[in-house]
KEFIVEX-514539 format. One record per residue: residue number from 1; residue in three letters; x, y, z of N, C-alpha, C in turn. Coordinates in pm, whole numbers. Atoms other than C-alpha are relative to their C-alpha. Example, Ala and Ser with C-alpha at 12.3 -4.5 7.8 and 13.67 -1.06 7.14 Angstrom:
# KEFIVEX-514539
n:res:n.u:n.v:n.w:ca.u:ca.v:ca.w:c.u:c.v:c.w
1:ala:89:-119:0:1230:-450:780:90:120:0
2:ser:-82:-119:-6:1367:-106:714:-77:109:73
This chain:
# KEFIVEX-514539
n:res:n.u:n.v:n.w:ca.u:ca.v:ca.w:c.u:c.v:c.w
1:met:-12:-106:139:-1308:-1535:8203:-124:66:-2
2:glu:142:-43:-6:-1663:-1346:8173:29:-22:-151
3:ala:9:100:115:-1806:-1496:7854:-86:190:-104
4:arg:31:-188:76:-1845:-1195:7554:-62:-93:-98
5:ile:57:25:156:-2087:-1227:7242:114:25:-99
6:pro:-105:-89:75:-1831:-1177:6958:-83:74:-88
7:arg:39:-148:48:-1857:-848:6776:-110:-99:-95
8:phe:84:24:128:-2013:-1036:6420:-106:1:25
9:leu:125:16:-19:-2314:-1160:6610:-75:110:61
10:leu:72:-116:-93:-2357:-875:6860:-89:119:-118
11:met:42:-95:94:-2394:-628:6543:-109:-13:-78
12:pro:165:18:101:-2714:-772:6374:-89:43:149
13:leu:102:4:-183:-2876:-808:6768:-25:181:4
14:val:70:-143:65:-2811:-419:6754:-80:93:-91
15:ala:92:-66:96:-2959:-330:6469:-147:-63:25
16:ala:167:43:-10:-3286:-550:6534:-58:79:88
17:phe:13:-58:-86:-3268:-387:6866:-63:124:-63
18:ala:23:-80:66:-3255:-58:6697:-79:44:-64
19:ala:72:56:123:-3479:-160:6440:-167:33:87
20:phe:109:22:-98:-3765:-206:6736:-46:139:21
21:gln:29:-117:29:-3697:106:6834:-54:165:-50
22:ala:17:-121:86:-3696:340:6548:-137:-32:-95
23:gly:69:114:100:-3972:89:6365:44:-1:-91
24:cys:-50:84:147:-3732:-60:6116:74:182:-52
25:ser:-53:-115:35:-3606:332:6056:153:-82:-47
26:gly:-146:41:-36:-3263:166:6141:61:-89:-107
27:leu:-18:67:107:-3247:-56:5851:15:87:-130
28:phe:-7:-49:167:-3278:207:5569:76:161:41
29:phe:-54:-122:14:-3064:513:5710:94:-2:164
30:tyr:-147:41:-84:-2682:513:5832:29:118:-82
31:pro:-68:-121:48:-2603:890:5796:96:2:97
32:asp:-109:-65:-70:-2279:1055:5921:58:152:-52
33:gln:-25:-128:35:-2143:1418:5946:150:29:-28
34:gln:-81:-40:65:-1832:1374:5802:5:52:-116
35:val:-25:-27:163:-1656:1562:5495:119:-56:-42
36:tyr:-70:93:103:-1566:1313:5256:83:15:-115
37:ile:-114:-85:99:-1465:1534:4945:-94:133:-35
38:thr:65:-117:40:-1584:1847:4827:-22:44:-138
39:pro:-9:-31:137:-1693:1965:4494:158:59:-63
40:asp:-157:-49:41:-1358:2179:4430:89:-85:-32
41:arg:-62:87:0:-1199:1887:4504:17:-66:-187
42:leu:-12:55:127:-1282:1743:4186:-10:111:-127
43:glu:-3:-113:80:-1271:2123:3998:-159:-16:-60
44:leu:103:-63:18:-1623:2157:4019:-15:105:69
45:ala:78:-148:-62:-1781:2517:4065:-116:-74:38
46:tyr:135:50:-66:-2054:2459:4328:-73:89:94
47:glu:55:-73:-89:-2275:2619:4579:-105:-24:66
48:asp:114:23:-148:-2424:2587:4964:-86:23:-75
49:val:137:-2:-24:-2762:2526:4968:-70:-20:112
50:trp:75:41:-137:-2996:2591:5270:-169:15:-4
51:leu:121:-32:1:-3339:2526:5275:-101:-55:125
52:glu:61:10:-127:-3606:2530:5509:-154:-143:-48
53:thr:130:103:13:-3902:2222:5543:-87:56:88
54:pro:136:-36:-49:-4237:2263:5632:-2:-20:131
55:asp:3:51:-121:-4193:2096:5960:162:72:63
56:gly:-65:-99:-133:-3890:2338:6082:179:-57:-15
57:glu:-129:54:21:-3594:2130:5947:126:67:-90
58:thr:-129:-53:106:-3258:2305:5757:76:-142:-43
59:leu:-129:43:63:-3122:2126:5503:93:39:-113
60:his:-98:-58:91:-2797:2135:5305:-17:-64:-97
61:gly:-54:69:158:-2725:2061:4944:89:89:-41
62:trp:-97:-13:46:-2493:2112:4706:-51:77:-187
63:trp:43:-26:147:-2596:2325:4343:129:-38:-78
64:leu:-80:48:87:-2362:2172:4081:-18:64:-116
65:pro:-15:-98:110:-2371:2450:3768:73:-68:-93
66:ala:-66:84:142:-2323:2273:3420:101:89:-64
67:gln:-108:-30:79:-2043:2358:3224:-33:45:-136
68:gly:89:-70:143:-2146:2597:2919:-154:37:35
69:glu:147:-2:9:-2505:2625:2831:-48:-77:50
70:pro:71:82:-51:-2743:2427:3071:-55:-81:-122
71:arg:123:74:58:-2914:2162:2900:-112:-72:44
72:gly:121:69:-125:-3127:2018:3192:56:1:108
73:asp:-13:-7:-135:-3156:2008:3538:-8:-167:63
74:val:16:173:-61:-3081:1674:3764:13:27:121
75:tyr:58:4:-155:-3255:1631:4105:71:-115:4
76:phe:-76:63:-1:-3025:1413:4240:-14:-82:166
77:leu:24:69:-135:-3156:1176:4575:158:-129:32
78:his:-133:76:-34:-2854:1002:4708:-2:-179:116
79:gly:39:90:-67:-2850:652:4909:20:-19:173
80:asn:10:-20:-151:-2864:569:5280:120:4:59
81:ala:-85:-19:-66:-2524:584:5387:74:138:25
82:gln:-106:-80:-8:-2313:869:5477:-61:128:-35
83:asn:88:-121:8:-2389:1203:5338:48:41:-169
84:ile:52:-59:167:-2416:1415:4976:216:-3:-45
85:ser:-165:-52:20:-1968:1481:5033:41:-167:-48
86:ser:-98:101:20:-1940:1101:5004:-99:-71:-166
87:his:114:33:106:-2226:1047:4714:32:82:-136
88:val:13:-67:104:-2143:1321:4478:75:-59:-114
89:leu:-131:79:141:-1841:1121:4272:-146:-60:-123
90:asn:84:84:121:-2188:955:4093:-72:115:-62
91:val:88:-69:104:-2306:1262:3951:97:131:-23
92:ala:-97:-69:39:-1975:1473:3949:60:6:-179
93:trp:-24:31:129:-1978:1364:3559:-79:100:-79
94:leu:144:-55:88:-2294:1544:3466:-11:155:-26
95:pro:-15:-161:60:-2185:1943:3457:73:34:-99
96:glu:-87:-15:167:-1913:1881:3182:-120:-47:-129
97:thr:9:16:58:-2177:1746:3007:-138:28:22
98:gly:105:-116:-9:-2415:2033:3049:-128:0:61
99:tyr:89:24:-125:-2638:1929:3336:54:57:127
100:asn:-53:-13:-178:-2677:2129:3639:-31:-71:117
101:val:38:79:-92:-2734:1930:3946:-16:31:150
102:phe:41:-3:-163:-2914:1905:4289:0:-96:86
103:leu:-21:139:-51:-2820:1683:4522:28:69:165
104:pro:0:-84:-140:-2946:1797:4908:28:-121:95
105:asp:3:96:-119:-2882:1573:5233:-175:15:79
106:tyr:106:-2:-86:-3188:1423:5403:86:60:173
107:arg:-32:26:-193:-3251:1493:5787:51:-52:80
108:gly:-47:77:-87:-3026:1399:5993:156:-45:-79
109:tyr:-160:33:95:-2718:1372:5721:91:132:-6
110:gly:-65:-98:26:-2428:1567:5720:-17:130:76
111:arg:34:-173:-58:-2505:1983:5779:-152:0:-14
112:ser:142:-4:-10:-2892:1873:5755:-41:32:157
113:thr:58:-6:-128:-3037:1929:6110:-121:-131:-2
114:gly:90:130:-42:-3276:1677:6242:-13:-166:16
115:ala:-26:136:46:-3324:1312:6289:-32:-114:-76
116:thr:8:83:121:-3325:1028:6013:-180:-63:22
117:asp:155:58:9:-3730:874:5928:40:-43:-122
118:leu:63:78:123:-3885:725:5640:-55:127:-25
119:glu:76:-131:38:-4183:1031:5659:96:121:-41
120:gly:-82:-164:12:-3894:1310:5713:74:-14:-122
121:ala:-56:-14:94:-3691:1208:5442:-110:14:-156
122:leu:64:-12:83:-3995:1166:5224:-71:163:0
123:his:27:-154:44:-4064:1517:5276:87:64:29
124:asp:-82:-54:39:-3744:1609:5247:54:44:-164
125:ala:-7:44:142:-3719:1479:4894:-103:112:-37
126:glu:103:-105:67:-4034:1717:4797:58:136:9
127:ala:-15:-98:13:-3901:1998:4941:75:-2:-53
128:gly:-122:-38:70:-3572:2003:4767:-53:4:-184
129:leu:20:-8:124:-3758:1922:4429:-95:166:-14
130:arg:79:-131:53:-3995:2270:4476:116:71:25
131:trp:-91:-99:35:-3674:2417:4576:78:27:-103
132:leu:-75:-4:132:-3524:2348:4237:-97:62:-139
133:gly:98:-134:98:-3852:2500:4091:30:97:-1
134:glu:6:-131:-37:-3835:2790:4223:143:20:-66
135:arg:-144:-21:42:-3427:2777:4116:-12:41:-106
136:thr:39:58:128:-3501:2668:3793:-107:83:-116
137:asp:92:-53:91:-3837:2799:3693:-110:-51:-113
138:gly:75:62:128:-3909:2496:3460:43:42:-132
139:lys:-68:-58:158:-3698:2667:3196:34:-105:-108
140:arg:-86:101:87:-3514:2321:3106:-98:-90:39
141:pro:43:110:8:-3602:1959:3098:112:-26:169
142:leu:-50:45:-153:-3565:1810:3498:-57:-159:-13
143:tyr:-37:194:31:-3450:1452:3510:4:4:212
144:leu:-1:54:-140:-3530:1277:3903:100:-124:-18
145:leu:-56:72:-50:-3247:1092:3991:42:-97:100
146:gly:23:76:-133:-3249:841:4281:90:-143:-28
147:gln:-114:100:1:-3001:561:4350:-5:-67:169
148:ser:5:121:-104:-3026:263:4606:-144:95:121
149:leu:136:-60:-59:-3262:446:4869:-18:134:-32
150:gly:22:-97:62:-3264:743:4691:-96:-29:-104
151:gly:97:2:51:-3443:549:4445:-102:-24:8
152:ala:146:31:-40:-3729:453:4614:-87:139:53
153:leu:60:-112:-19:-3757:786:4745:-92:91:-97
154:ala:7:-118:152:-3785:941:4371:-115:-41:-17
155:ile:122:48:-3:-4024:693:4338:-143:25:33
156:thr:46:-35:-115:-4242:761:4611:-37:140:-14
157:leu:-15:-167:40:-4209:1160:4532:-71:-18:-152
158:ala:-6:-44:141:-4237:1117:4129:-192:-60:-26
159:ser:146:53:-4:-4597:900:4193:-70:51:48
160:glu:51:-125:-64:-4716:1190:4389:-48:94:-74
161:trp:-13:-153:9:-4602:1484:4214:-76:10:-154
162:val:45:-16:165:-4720:1381:3836:-102:-24:24
163:pro:159:0:17:-5074:1272:3912:-34:116:23
164:arg:30:-157:1:-5072:1640:4069:-22:61:-77
165:gln:-72:-103:42:-4910:1796:3819:43:92:30
166:glu:-54:-65:-46:-4718:1964:3995:105:62:-109
167:arg:-104:-72:37:-4452:2227:3897:99:19:109
168:pro:-70:-17:132:-4172:2221:3786:-37:-171:-48
169:glu:56:128:31:-4276:1933:3585:117:-96:-49
170:leu:-84:109:31:-4080:1625:3544:4:-79:-112
171:ser:-18:41:125:-3924:1530:3219:80:-182:-19
172:gly:-27:172:8:-3796:1137:3309:38:-13:149
173:val:-48:6:-131:-3711:993:3607:80:-118:-5
174:ile:-117:85:31:-3406:736:3648:15:-15:166
175:val:31:95:-150:-3430:484:3931:131:-108:-11
176:asp:-119:50:-3:-3064:318:3996:15:-124:116
177:ser:-37:50:-75:-3016:27:4182:-80:9:155
178:ala:94:-28:-88:-3309:62:4396:-65:-170:56
179:phe:105:100:-40:-3534:-185:4631:-163:-21:-79
180:ser:105:-20:70:-3852:-273:4521:-128:59:83
181:gly:137:-76:-143:-4066:-163:4872:101:-11:123
182:phe:-30:-27:-142:-3921:-71:5202:-61:-126:82
183:arg:32:130:-72:-4135:-360:5348:29:-88:-49
184:ala:-58:105:109:-4019:-579:5069:164:-12:79
185:ile:-165:3:-19:-3631:-523:5164:12:-29:116
186:ala:-2:15:-146:-3684:-501:5523:2:-138:58
187:arg:19:135:24:-3810:-845:5481:64:-105:-11
188:glu:-83:31:44:-3582:-947:5278:155:-56:107
189:lys:-108:-26:-88:-3270:-839:5481:-26:-95:169
190:leu:-11:46:-198:-3387:-973:5856:-8:-157:-32
191:ala:-1:139:3:-3442:-1303:5709:135:-63:-78
192:gly:-117:79:96:-3090:-1351:5546:80:-49:128
193:phe:-107:27:-131:-2943:-1383:5931:-67:-56:66
194:trp:82:102:-87:-3051:-1656:6140:-11:62:143
195:leu:72:-43:-128:-3055:-1450:6447:-102:142:-27
196:thr:133:-102:13:-3289:-1151:6293:-107:-92:-114
197:trp:72:69:28:-3457:-1433:6103:-129:7:61
198:pro:114:-75:-60:-3754:-1426:6363:-85:63:7
199:leu:8:-172:15:-3774:-1102:6347:-52:68:-146
200:gln:26:-99:137:-3870:-1026:5996:-128:7:-18
201:ala:165:-37:1:-4268:-1057:6039:-11:103:84
202:pro:29:-110:-85:-4295:-837:6296:57:118:-25
203:leu:-19:-98:-5:-4066:-594:6243:-31:71:-151
204:ser:45:-48:134:-4140:-568:5854:-148:89:9
205:trp:147:-68:18:-4486:-473:5934:-56:96:47
206:thr:-46:-135:-63:-4363:-178:6154:-12:114:-133
207:ile:22:-112:95:-4325:-21:5802:-116:24:-49
208:pro:140:24:10:-4632:130:5651:41:-22:-148
209:asp:42:82:126:-4743:-61:5305:-32:118:-102
210:asp:33:-102:98:-4791:306:5161:99:29:-117
211:tyr:-47:-70:37:-4503:346:5004:104:-114:-87
212:glu:-36:125:73:-4416:8:4814:49:47:-138
213:gly:-20:-63:160:-4206:91:4464:-99:-62:-82
214:val:70:40:137:-4387:-160:4282:-153:40:-1
215:asp:102:-51:27:-4724:-7:4389:-10:89:-87
216:arg:42:-179:46:-4640:358:4245:93:8:-84
217:ile:-115:-45:150:-4396:334:3971:-96:3:-123
218:gly:73:-2:137:-4666:299:3726:-89:133:1
219:asp:81:-106:34:-4862:585:3824:103:137:-42
220:ile:-87:-113:87:-4516:803:3700:-45:30:-115
221:ser:-7:20:97:-4653:724:3387:-138:121:-34
222:pro:-38:54:119:-4712:889:3103:179:81:49
223:val:-116:16:-12:-4329:1023:3250:94:-104:-36
224:pro:-77:117:-21:-4080:811:3137:102:-48:64
225:val:-85:74:-119:-3884:588:3354:95:-92:-44
226:met:-146:117:-4:-3572:461:3346:100:-87:116
227:val:-35:71:-118:-3484:158:3554:181:-78:-13
228:ile:-108:43:-38:-3122:54:3644:34:-86:82
229:his:-46:144:-120:-2993:-265:3765:125:-71:-25
230:ser:-190:67:50:-2640:-459:3795:-91:-173:71
231:val:-3:143:-5:-2643:-849:3770:67:-35:136
232:arg:-64:27:-75:-2380:-822:4033:9:79:169
233:asp:25:-84:-118:-2523:-603:4323:-35:-101:137
234:gly:16:54:-141:-2492:-762:4633:-80:10:95
235:ile:38:-79:-171:-2669:-537:4858:-154:-6:-52
236:ile:159:3:16:-3015:-525:4661:-5:-109:-118
237:pro:-59:94:132:-3039:-805:4409:-74:51:-71
238:ile:75:-85:122:-3169:-756:4078:-123:-7:-42
239:his:121:-22:29:-3469:-875:4110:-116:71:-1
240:his:100:-93:-4:-3615:-596:4265:-20:86:-129
241:gly:-30:-50:107:-3490:-391:3979:-126:-80:-134
242:leu:63:71:102:-3659:-622:3772:-139:2:0
243:ala:108:8:-21:-3968:-600:3944:-78:116:-14
244:leu:99:-169:15:-4010:-229:3946:13:4:-154
245:tyr:-17:-5:137:-3939:-246:3562:-165:-69:-90
246:glu:174:67:46:-4255:-486:3514:-73:47:42
247:ala:118:-98:-24:-4471:-256:3727:-17:80:-40
248:ala:1:-153:77:-4359:43:3555:-124:-5:-156
249:glu:33:6:121:-4591:158:3272:56:68:-86
250:gln:-97:-61:128:-4478:259:2932:-5:151:10
251:pro:-77:9:25:-4313:479:2880:140:-87:62
252:lys:-97:58:-98:-3974:279:3027:117:-46:-67
253:arg:-137:41:79:-3610:139:2933:45:-72:154
254:phe:-55:55:-131:-3441:-111:3172:169:-25:-52
255:leu:-126:18:-21:-3069:-82:3204:121:-95:117
256:arg:-18:112:-65:-2884:-393:3291:115:-10:-7
257:thr:-150:-45:-35:-2544:-323:3441:87:-144:75
258:asp:-69:137:-67:-2260:-577:3581:133:52:75
259:leu:-70:-68:-145:-2106:-321:3894:-24:-21:91
260:pro:92:58:-84:-2156:-357:4189:-104:85:47
261:his:107:-22:-22:-2413:-205:4404:42:194:-22
262:ala:-36:-115:5:-2449:174:4293:105:58:-68
263:gly:-145:-15:61:-2136:143:4110:-16:57:-160
264:thr:55:-38:92:-2319:252:3779:62:99:-83
265:phe:-70:-131:62:-2146:586:3682:174:-19:-23
266:leu:-131:43:61:-1808:425:3687:36:-41:-149
267:leu:-18:17:93:-1825:336:3372:-34:97:-127
268:pro:49:-120:142:-1843:572:3035:-126:-48:-83
269:glu:144:80:57:-2109:341:2860:-99:55:68
270:tyr:148:15:-100:-2358:327:3140:6:184:-5
271:gln:30:-125:18:-2327:717:3152:-83:45:-155
272:arg:33:-53:142:-2354:731:2787:-185:-40:-21
273:ala:143:69:5:-2720:517:2832:-54:136:81
274:val:110:-80:-72:-2844:747:3089:-14:143:-97
275:leu:49:-117:18:-2785:1057:2905:-26:27:-144
276:glu:75:-46:100:-2886:962:2589:-162:-53:66
277:phe:177:-6:-15:-3243:851:2771:-25:137:17
278:met:17:-129:-45:-3234:1227:2919:-23:107:-147
279:glu:34:-131:159:-3183:1353:2534:-129:-37:-64
280:asn:109:37:57:-3451:1160:2389:-132:-58:84
281:pro:105:46:-86:-3716:1095:2671:-104:-73:-85
282:ala:96:38:146:-3990:1081:2367:-23:-106:-84
283:glu:-42:106:80:-3826:802:2195:-6:-155:87
284:thr:-52:112:-85:-3800:587:2513:-92:-86:-35
285:ala:143:146:35:-4184:358:2418:104:-53:-123
286:ala:-16:76:129:-4015:291:2083:48:-102:37
287:ser:-150:80:61:-3685:149:2178:2:-79:154
288:ser:34:116:-83:-3827:-38:2501:46:-128:-34
289:leu:-2:124:44:-3833:-338:2354:117:-39:24
290:lys:-86:-22:28:-3503:-328:2254:59:-1:140
291:his:-44:-20:-96:-3383:-257:2585:-48:-91:116
292:ser:70:52:-96:-3602:-464:2792:80:-171:76
293:pro:-116:110:-85:-3421:-731:3066:-41:-148:-87
């Protein structure tokens, strides 16, 4: 009988080979084109949005209008798997509280064109924010909310947007379940399995060190930052969130949760904490000691 490599051993090898081929991008991006749920199934009004990137890709997103008079706008950058149709539940509660939400898919995800890569995702995040600025004209408070991979992209985006004094002006940045750096998490994940342990150094060094969140999050000040992380996060351990909070400048706040990875908004109490942050960003510095880790 022909010898076979067990599936559970084969998958890490395939991932490692893909990472070599793509400069480690395969460790971060797991897109698909399946439609899991649409906003109307959640009884939400929505609008399909199509926008063009400067390098010729077409991105698809959803605009979820607030119910009643809008209090502000939320720009949501989702995590690394699937597409917006599997992540919309994370922000489906916001329109009822008075916030418009825009959530785009990065290139290669869902109905967006192109192939995934780190530089491309960063360009897409900026393109979406510029579209949102044109849509809203900076009339209301604007909050950048990034979850997991989206949190890492949000840090890089805001760390460049704020110092350049770009418009629309950010009122606050919320980073949920994010890793402290692309290179750092790649090395950590590769080191966690014996077959890929020898590859941690050569593979992680293929990732540019220009986008490490701990090096950039301080540049978001004076815009208030909220870092959210769970003690039960089995995908991105809480030490990443703590490192980001430590590296951030005032004003800042830390929200410690106890749900699985990126499950923050399943509980109303965590929703309320985020709403409190968005409603009183100017008071974040005064309350930061109370909410420190």
